[in-house]
DOROVEX-135841 format. One record per residue (C-alpha): x, y, z; residue in one letter. Coordinates in pm, 1 decimal. Example, Ala and Ser with C-alpha at 12.3 -4.5 7.8 and 13.67 -1.06 7.14 Angstrom:
2
SITE|1230.0|-450.0|780.0|A;
SITE|1367.0|-106.0|714.0|S;
END
This chain:
375
SITE|10109.3|11099.1|10493.8|M;
SITE|9868.6|11064.8|10785.0|K;
SITE|9579.7|11141.2|10552.1|M;
SITE|9694.7|10871.1|10307.8|L;
SITE|9736.0|10615.8|10586.3|F;
SITE|9384.9|10694.8|10705.9|A;
SITE|9258.7|10650.1|10351.1|S;
SITE|9429.9|10311.5|10332.4|F;
SITE|9276.1|10194.8|10660.0|I;
SITE|8937.5|10323.7|10550.1|S;
SITE|8962.7|10133.1|10224.9|A;
SITE|9056.7|9812.7|10404.1|L;
SITE|8752.8|9849.8|10628.3|V;
SITE|8538.5|9891.6|10316.8|V;
SITE|8687.6|9574.1|10174.0|L;
SITE|8619.7|9380.0|10491.4|T;
SITE|8260.9|9496.6|10531.7|C;
SITE|8176.8|9464.9|10165.8|G;
SITE|7953.4|9771.6|10169.9|T;
SITE|8125.8|9948.7|9881.8|R;
SITE|8370.5|9864.0|9606.0|Q;
SITE|8681.6|10079.4|9597.7|A;
SITE|8956.5|10059.7|9334.5|N;
SITE|9053.0|9723.8|9470.5|S;
SITE|9033.0|9348.0|9477.2|V;
SITE|8748.1|9232.5|9706.6|P;
SITE|8868.7|9013.5|9989.7|L;
SITE|8599.3|8758.6|9902.4|S;
SITE|8789.4|8692.2|9580.9|A;
SITE|9127.0|8619.2|9729.3|Q;
SITE|9261.1|8264.4|9773.9|P;
SITE|9208.0|8101.6|10113.2|E;
SITE|9579.4|8049.3|10161.7|A;
SITE|9596.4|8068.1|10539.5|F;
SITE|9249.7|7931.1|10618.3|V;
SITE|9305.3|7619.7|10414.5|E;
SITE|9212.2|7275.6|10536.8|Q;
SITE|9420.8|6994.4|10392.0|D;
SITE|9169.0|6714.9|10427.8|L;
SITE|9363.3|6503.8|10179.4|Q;
SITE|9638.9|6466.5|10437.9|A;
SITE|9395.8|6283.3|10667.3|D;
SITE|9209.2|6075.2|10407.8|E;
SITE|9390.1|5761.0|10524.4|S;
SITE|9234.4|5805.0|10869.0|V;
SITE|8900.3|5980.3|10820.7|L;
SITE|8611.4|5980.2|10576.5|A;
SITE|8336.5|6241.4|10617.7|W;
SITE|7993.0|6224.6|10461.2|D;
SITE|8023.9|6604.5|10424.2|K;
SITE|8211.7|6896.6|10575.6|T;
SITE|7955.3|7163.6|10485.4|V;
SITE|7581.2|7160.6|10558.6|H;
SITE|7375.1|7422.4|10377.7|D;
SITE|7028.4|7472.3|10525.9|F;
SITE|6938.6|7687.1|10226.7|G;
SITE|6657.3|7938.3|10264.4|D;
SITE|6472.1|7920.3|10595.3|V;
SITE|6256.3|8158.8|10795.7|S;
SITE|6264.4|8289.9|11150.9|V;
SITE|5953.8|8085.4|11226.6|S;
SITE|6134.3|7758.0|11148.4|D;
SITE|6303.2|7770.6|11489.6|G;
SITE|6625.6|7579.9|11568.5|P;
SITE|6798.9|7408.8|11274.7|L;
SITE|6985.0|7079.8|11322.8|S;
SITE|7216.5|6869.4|11109.9|C;
SITE|7455.2|6576.8|11156.1|T;
SITE|7806.4|6518.9|11022.5|F;
SITE|7918.5|6154.6|11008.5|T;
SITE|8280.3|6037.2|11003.5|L;
SITE|8419.9|5689.2|10944.6|T;
SITE|8745.4|5566.7|11097.0|N;
SITE|8946.4|5436.6|10798.8|K;
SITE|9262.5|5385.6|10999.4|G;
SITE|9400.7|5079.8|11176.1|S;
SITE|9371.4|5219.3|11529.9|E;
SITE|9084.9|5357.0|11738.1|S;
SITE|9028.4|5731.4|11739.2|I;
SITE|8829.9|5968.3|11959.2|S;
SITE|8663.1|6303.3|11910.8|I;
SITE|8793.7|6484.6|12215.0|F;
SITE|8667.0|6838.6|12147.5|E;
SITE|8438.1|7032.4|11913.3|V;
SITE|8458.0|7411.1|11936.5|V;
SITE|8175.7|7621.2|11792.9|S;
SITE|8251.2|7962.9|11644.7|S;
SITE|7974.2|8120.0|11854.7|C;
SITE|7726.3|8050.6|12132.4|G;
SITE|7441.7|8036.9|11880.9|C;
SITE|7528.7|7676.5|11792.4|T;
SITE|7493.7|7378.9|12027.9|D;
SITE|7701.7|7067.2|11959.0|V;
SITE|7689.6|6701.4|12063.1|K;
SITE|7927.6|6430.1|11946.4|W;
SITE|8012.9|6062.3|11984.4|T;
SITE|8191.2|5999.0|12312.4|K;
SITE|8449.2|5728.7|12364.3|G;
SITE|8657.7|5536.9|12111.1|S;
SITE|8564.3|5486.2|11748.2|I;
SITE|8713.2|5155.7|11635.5|A;
SITE|8854.3|5101.1|11284.4|P;
SITE|8567.2|5079.5|11037.2|G;
SITE|8315.9|5229.7|11280.4|E;
SITE|8135.2|5561.6|11253.0|K;
SITE|8102.2|5863.1|11478.1|G;
SITE|7870.7|6159.7|11456.2|A;
SITE|7862.6|6528.8|11536.3|I;
SITE|7520.5|6689.2|11568.4|T;
SITE|7495.4|7067.5|11556.4|A;
SITE|7192.5|7285.6|11624.9|T;
SITE|7185.3|7646.9|11510.7|Y;
SITE|6948.2|7828.2|11747.0|K;
SITE|6817.0|8059.3|11472.4|N;
SITE|6768.3|8350.8|11711.3|E;
SITE|6963.4|8620.7|11526.3|D;
SITE|6683.7|8733.9|11296.9|G;
SITE|6664.4|8745.4|10915.8|P;
SITE|7031.3|8729.5|10822.6|L;
SITE|7267.0|8496.2|10634.8|P;
SITE|7475.6|8277.8|10865.4|F;
SITE|7795.4|8077.8|10820.5|D;
SITE|7914.3|7906.8|11138.5|K;
SITE|8212.9|7678.6|11192.0|T;
SITE|8282.4|7379.8|11413.9|L;
SITE|8648.9|7304.4|11481.5|T;
SITE|8686.9|6932.2|11549.7|V;
SITE|8988.1|6788.9|11737.0|Y;
SITE|9044.5|6416.6|11683.2|I;
SITE|9309.7|6188.8|11830.0|S;
SITE|9561.9|6064.7|11575.1|G;
SITE|9484.4|6350.0|11334.5|V;
SITE|9746.5|6624.3|11313.2|K;
SITE|9516.5|6910.2|11213.0|R;
SITE|9171.1|6998.2|11341.5|P;
SITE|8891.2|6955.7|11089.4|V;
SITE|8665.1|7254.4|11023.7|V;
SITE|8296.5|7186.2|10956.5|L;
SITE|8056.7|7455.3|10837.3|R;
SITE|7685.8|7528.8|10882.8|L;
SITE|7537.7|7792.9|10659.2|R;
SITE|7208.8|7924.1|10531.6|G;
SITE|6995.3|8232.2|10484.0|V;
SITE|6722.8|8324.5|10734.7|V;
SITE|6431.6|8531.5|10600.5|H;
SITE|6164.0|8716.2|10791.5|D;
SITE|5895.8|8513.2|10609.0|R;
SITE|5852.5|8232.0|10361.1|K;
SITE|5938.9|8350.8|10011.0|K;
SITE|5837.1|8230.8|9667.7|S;
SITE|6079.4|8062.8|9427.6|L;
SITE|6074.5|8372.6|9206.8|S;
SITE|6172.1|8592.7|9501.0|E;
SITE|6451.9|8356.7|9602.0|L;
SITE|6591.6|8255.5|9262.9|F;
SITE|6469.4|8515.9|9014.7|G;
SITE|6740.9|8779.7|9049.9|A;
SITE|7004.3|8596.1|8841.7|Q;
SITE|6783.2|8357.3|8645.1|K;
SITE|6869.0|8230.3|8297.8|L;
SITE|6533.9|8179.8|8132.7|G;
SITE|6335.7|7952.7|8362.9|A;
SITE|6654.6|7831.4|8531.5|F;
SITE|6652.5|8010.6|8867.6|G;
SITE|6980.5|8108.2|9032.5|L;
SITE|7073.0|8326.8|9327.1|K;
SITE|7398.1|8415.5|9155.7|T;
SITE|7574.7|8334.6|8831.6|R;
SITE|7918.7|8397.7|8983.4|S;
SITE|8038.7|8123.9|9217.1|L;
SITE|8357.4|8074.9|9416.1|K;
SITE|8505.5|7726.6|9447.1|A;
SITE|8695.7|7612.0|9757.6|P;
SITE|9076.0|7642.1|9748.1|A;
SITE|9221.9|7402.0|9491.4|L;
SITE|9555.1|7216.1|9501.8|K;
SITE|9754.6|7093.2|9204.1|Q;
SITE|9670.8|6730.7|9120.2|G;
SITE|9340.5|6741.5|9310.0|L;
SITE|8982.6|6852.3|9255.6|S;
SITE|8723.5|7035.1|9464.8|V;
SITE|8346.4|7009.0|9466.5|S;
SITE|8067.3|7235.1|9581.9|E;
SITE|7689.8|7245.7|9548.1|S;
SITE|7412.2|7502.5|9539.2|L;
SITE|7035.5|7508.6|9514.5|T;
SITE|6873.0|7605.7|9183.7|V;
SITE|6508.5|7624.0|9077.2|A;
SITE|6273.4|7565.3|8787.5|N;
SITE|6062.9|7880.8|8765.6|L;
SITE|5851.9|7746.1|8480.0|D;
SITE|5517.2|7564.0|8482.7|K;
SITE|5660.5|7264.5|8298.0|K;
SITE|5958.4|7033.3|8362.9|P;
SITE|6298.9|7179.9|8280.1|L;
SITE|6568.0|6962.2|8122.7|K;
SITE|6911.1|7116.2|8183.6|V;
SITE|7216.4|7032.4|7974.9|E;
SITE|7543.5|7221.9|7935.9|W;
SITE|7738.1|7381.1|7651.5|A;
SITE|8070.2|7566.6|7622.5|D;
SITE|8199.1|7402.4|7941.0|V;
SITE|8555.4|7498.3|8034.2|T;
SITE|8787.4|7193.7|8046.2|P;
SITE|8829.7|7076.1|8404.6|G;
SITE|8472.0|7165.5|8505.6|L;
SITE|8190.1|6912.3|8541.0|S;
SITE|7831.2|6974.9|8654.9|L;
SITE|7546.8|6750.9|8767.3|Q;
SITE|7188.6|6808.1|8884.6|L;
SITE|7028.7|6597.3|9156.3|S;
SITE|6699.9|6594.2|8960.8|T;
SITE|6696.7|6636.3|8584.6|N;
SITE|6452.8|6731.9|8441.5|P;
SITE|6360.1|6956.6|8731.9|I;
SITE|5984.3|6933.1|8798.2|P;
SITE|5784.5|7251.3|8752.5|A;
SITE|5804.4|7496.2|9041.7|G;
SITE|6060.0|7297.1|9243.6|T;
SITE|6427.7|7314.1|9338.5|T;
SITE|6723.9|7086.7|9271.8|A;
SITE|7084.8|7065.4|9383.3|T;
SITE|7348.3|7163.0|9129.6|L;
SITE|7685.0|7004.8|9209.7|S;
SITE|8003.3|7102.0|9032.5|Y;
SITE|8359.9|6974.4|9040.7|T;
SITE|8668.9|7168.7|8936.1|V;
SITE|8978.8|6965.1|8856.6|K;
SITE|9321.6|7124.0|8860.7|S;
SITE|9519.7|7140.9|8539.0|A;
SITE|9899.9|7108.7|8517.7|P;
SITE|10060.4|7448.7|8490.7|G;
SITE|9745.1|7639.4|8586.4|V;
SITE|9795.1|7840.3|8906.2|Y;
SITE|9628.2|8130.0|9079.1|G;
SITE|9291.8|8267.4|8973.2|K;
SITE|9114.5|8085.4|8692.2|H;
SITE|8752.1|8123.4|8584.1|I;
SITE|8551.2|7827.2|8455.5|Y;
SITE|8236.5|7878.6|8246.5|F;
SITE|7929.3|7678.2|8150.2|A;
SITE|7620.4|7780.4|7952.7|A;
SITE|7292.8|7601.1|8038.2|P;
SITE|7087.5|7449.3|7758.7|V;
SITE|6722.3|7453.9|7869.4|L;
SITE|6484.3|7207.7|7705.0|N;
SITE|6710.8|7206.0|7401.7|G;
SITE|6764.8|7582.2|7376.8|R;
SITE|7089.1|7749.5|7482.4|K;
SITE|7029.4|8018.0|7745.8|A;
SITE|7133.1|8376.4|7685.7|D;
SITE|7404.4|8379.9|7949.9|G;
SITE|7628.4|8148.2|8150.7|R;
SITE|7752.0|8075.6|8498.4|I;
SITE|8111.4|8131.4|8605.0|E;
SITE|8308.6|7959.7|8878.2|I;
SITE|8627.4|8117.5|9013.2|T;
SITE|8887.8|7879.4|9150.8|A;
SITE|9228.8|7954.5|9303.1|W;
SITE|9490.3|7687.3|9241.6|T;
SITE|9790.9|7653.7|9470.4|Q;
SITE|10085.4|7419.4|9462.7|E;
SITE|10028.5|7088.3|9641.4|N;
SITE|10284.3|7043.6|9918.4|F;
SITE|10115.8|6745.9|10087.2|A;
SITE|10379.0|6499.4|9968.7|G;
SITE|10677.2|6697.0|10098.5|M;
SITE|10878.2|6556.8|10385.1|S;
SITE|10979.9|6772.8|10678.9|E;
SITE|11335.0|6789.0|10542.6|D;
SITE|11204.1|6904.7|10203.8|E;
SITE|10991.8|7171.8|10369.2|R;
SITE|11290.8|7299.7|10564.5|R;
SITE|11491.0|7313.7|10240.9|A;
SITE|11217.7|7492.0|10044.7|A;
SITE|11203.7|7854.3|9931.8|A;
SITE|11109.8|8114.8|10192.8|L;
SITE|11035.5|8469.9|10065.9|P;
SITE|11060.6|8778.3|10286.7|Y;
SITE|10936.1|9105.2|10138.6|F;
SITE|11072.1|9434.4|10272.5|D;
SITE|10716.5|9565.9|10279.6|Q;
SITE|10373.6|9434.2|10189.8|S;
SITE|10236.8|9776.8|10086.0|T;
SITE|10368.6|10018.1|9823.2|Y;
SITE|10221.2|10368.6|9838.4|T;
SITE|10247.2|10580.7|9524.0|F;
SITE|10107.3|10894.4|9684.8|G;
SITE|9875.7|11122.6|9487.3|S;
SITE|9886.5|11108.0|9105.4|V;
SITE|9677.4|11231.5|8815.0|K;
SITE|9454.0|10985.5|8632.9|S;
SITE|9643.6|10826.1|8344.4|G;
SITE|9975.6|10818.9|8528.5|T;
SITE|10164.7|10491.5|8505.6|T;
SITE|10274.8|10378.1|8849.9|V;
SITE|10553.4|10126.9|8907.3|E;
SITE|10524.5|9951.1|9241.3|A;
SITE|10842.3|9784.2|9366.4|V;
SITE|10863.7|9513.9|9631.1|F;
SITE|11216.0|9399.1|9725.0|P;
SITE|11221.5|9035.1|9832.9|C;
SITE|11486.9|8816.0|9993.2|T;
SITE|11477.1|8437.9|9963.7|N;
SITE|11578.2|8306.9|10306.0|R;
SITE|11512.8|7948.1|10204.1|G;
SITE|11745.5|7685.6|10062.7|K;
SITE|11575.8|7646.8|9723.0|S;
SITE|11500.7|7899.2|9445.4|P;
SITE|11186.3|8105.5|9496.8|F;
SITE|10938.8|8110.7|9208.5|H;
SITE|10608.3|8289.8|9150.3|V;
SITE|10370.4|8077.9|8944.0|F;
SITE|10108.0|8347.2|8893.5|Q;
SITE|10031.6|8707.6|8994.1|A;
SITE|9660.9|8801.1|9009.7|D;
SITE|9477.8|9129.9|9054.4|A;
SITE|9143.8|9275.3|8947.5|D;
SITE|9322.5|9536.1|8735.2|V;
SITE|9561.9|9504.3|8441.9|T;
SITE|9925.1|9499.2|8551.4|L;
SITE|10259.0|9447.6|8384.7|K;
SITE|10429.5|9198.1|8611.3|V;
SITE|10797.3|9119.6|8667.8|V;
SITE|10853.5|8850.7|8932.1|T;
SITE|11205.3|8709.4|8890.3|P;
SITE|11313.3|8377.4|9033.4|D;
SITE|11525.5|8436.9|9342.2|I;
SITE|11819.5|8215.7|9433.1|A;
SITE|11870.8|8105.4|9795.7|P;
SITE|12009.3|8396.6|9997.2|G;
SITE|11962.3|8643.0|9710.9|A;
SITE|11752.2|8958.8|9694.6|K;
SITE|11551.8|9068.2|9389.8|E;
SITE|11269.0|9312.8|9322.5|T;
SITE|10917.8|9224.3|9209.6|C;
SITE|10770.3|9503.1|8995.8|R;
SITE|10412.9|9582.5|8898.6|F;
SITE|10335.7|9855.7|8646.0|S;
SITE|9985.5|10002.9|8673.9|L;
SITE|9821.0|10253.7|8438.5|N;
SITE|9572.4|10450.1|8648.8|T;
SITE|9374.5|10563.9|8343.7|R;
SITE|9105.0|10298.6|8383.3|D;
SITE|9065.4|10331.3|8761.3|L;
SITE|8804.9|10555.3|8930.2|P;
SITE|8930.5|10868.2|9098.0|K;
SITE|8981.7|10864.5|9473.4|G;
SITE|9142.4|10617.4|9711.9|D;
SITE|9301.0|10316.4|9542.9|A;
SITE|9380.0|9986.5|9713.2|V;
SITE|9492.8|9717.4|9468.5|I;
SITE|9573.1|9373.9|9603.2|M;
SITE|9814.5|9153.4|9408.1|V;
SITE|9808.3|8784.3|9501.6|S;
SITE|10122.4|8583.7|9425.1|L;
SITE|10088.8|8206.7|9402.4|T;
SITE|10431.2|8068.6|9491.9|T;
SITE|10639.6|7753.9|9536.8|N;
SITE|10693.1|7821.1|9908.1|S;
SITE|10508.7|7574.3|10137.3|P;
SITE|10517.3|7826.3|10423.0|L;
SITE|10393.5|8111.5|10203.2|R;
SITE|10194.1|7950.2|9919.1|P;
SITE|10011.4|8279.4|9856.8|V;
SITE|10154.8|8624.9|9926.6|V;
SITE|9923.8|8926.1|9919.3|N;
SITE|10081.6|9262.7|9834.2|L;
SITE|9900.8|9598.3|9830.5|F;
SITE|9944.7|9897.7|9603.3|I;
SITE|9781.2|10209.2|9747.1|T;
SITE|9747.5|10577.9|9668.4|G;
SITE|9512.5|10853.2|9556.0|I;
SITE|9407.8|10910.8|9195.7|I;
SITE|9314.4|11270.3|9117.7|E;
END
């Protein structure tokens, strides 16, 4: 048992560091259930020009990197930025002092010192504003290289024809029912002539737009995409689009993974208190050591301590599972079951994460783990 526990901890460390893929769901693919930022709740008070600034590809020799986030007071009363907390000492911050009257703008200027060497960075600024219930999280990100690199070096690894991409697999921000999310990335034209980009086989709910189209030869452009939620679609959903380059469809496509949760923004405090509230007896089921090809049934007893029925909209994992997630009446206890055939999994330590998208505002996503050793 001690050996298995050590294996489990080891596998979790692997997941966190991202240095190796075990028989598991990578943490980078899971929904951001407890790091979510419900900006829609504050749209009546604030309007931001952006909440993420991507410096893109820079070099050590570029020195400090600065950007500015601008907010507009859309409310009827004055507000103040009373604190901005940086995630590390490598980022200096200045912001508008004093009151920001209705209709007026304030600014937060951040400078990343760029002293950590050639590494990717993703820093956060947590902004506390009077009259706003939740702090707003702003992000600075980019990739620092040891030297200036060519477009082919930067965008050639995942290119589709002359359409240069760093990756074809993208991850959208957390999505809520009834809303949409947008993100952007830098792409490149690796050809010696202008590149007109159109799209085919686009999944419903996905839209894409280039900042410059055609893209001039040997230059970059910003590709922006928007994913709109669809009624009844919850959990992990992958959206696809195939680029058509100067009239010819590329041999490949990009994919965008989005996690859709229920939207609880319109619930009153009384409704939240009366909502479903699941409590699982354990978050990890260990099946011990089994031979490859064995079918494992993982069981997770769950009690609904809320005042409304508990419902699982979707169960997601990176492996094929047979799923039984019964609705649970208030005060009742039922068992969620996941049947797993180990035939298609590599031998060795197994850590499978199952993400449940639920109707509980306090637990919109529940992550359960199935662990063991496959011989």
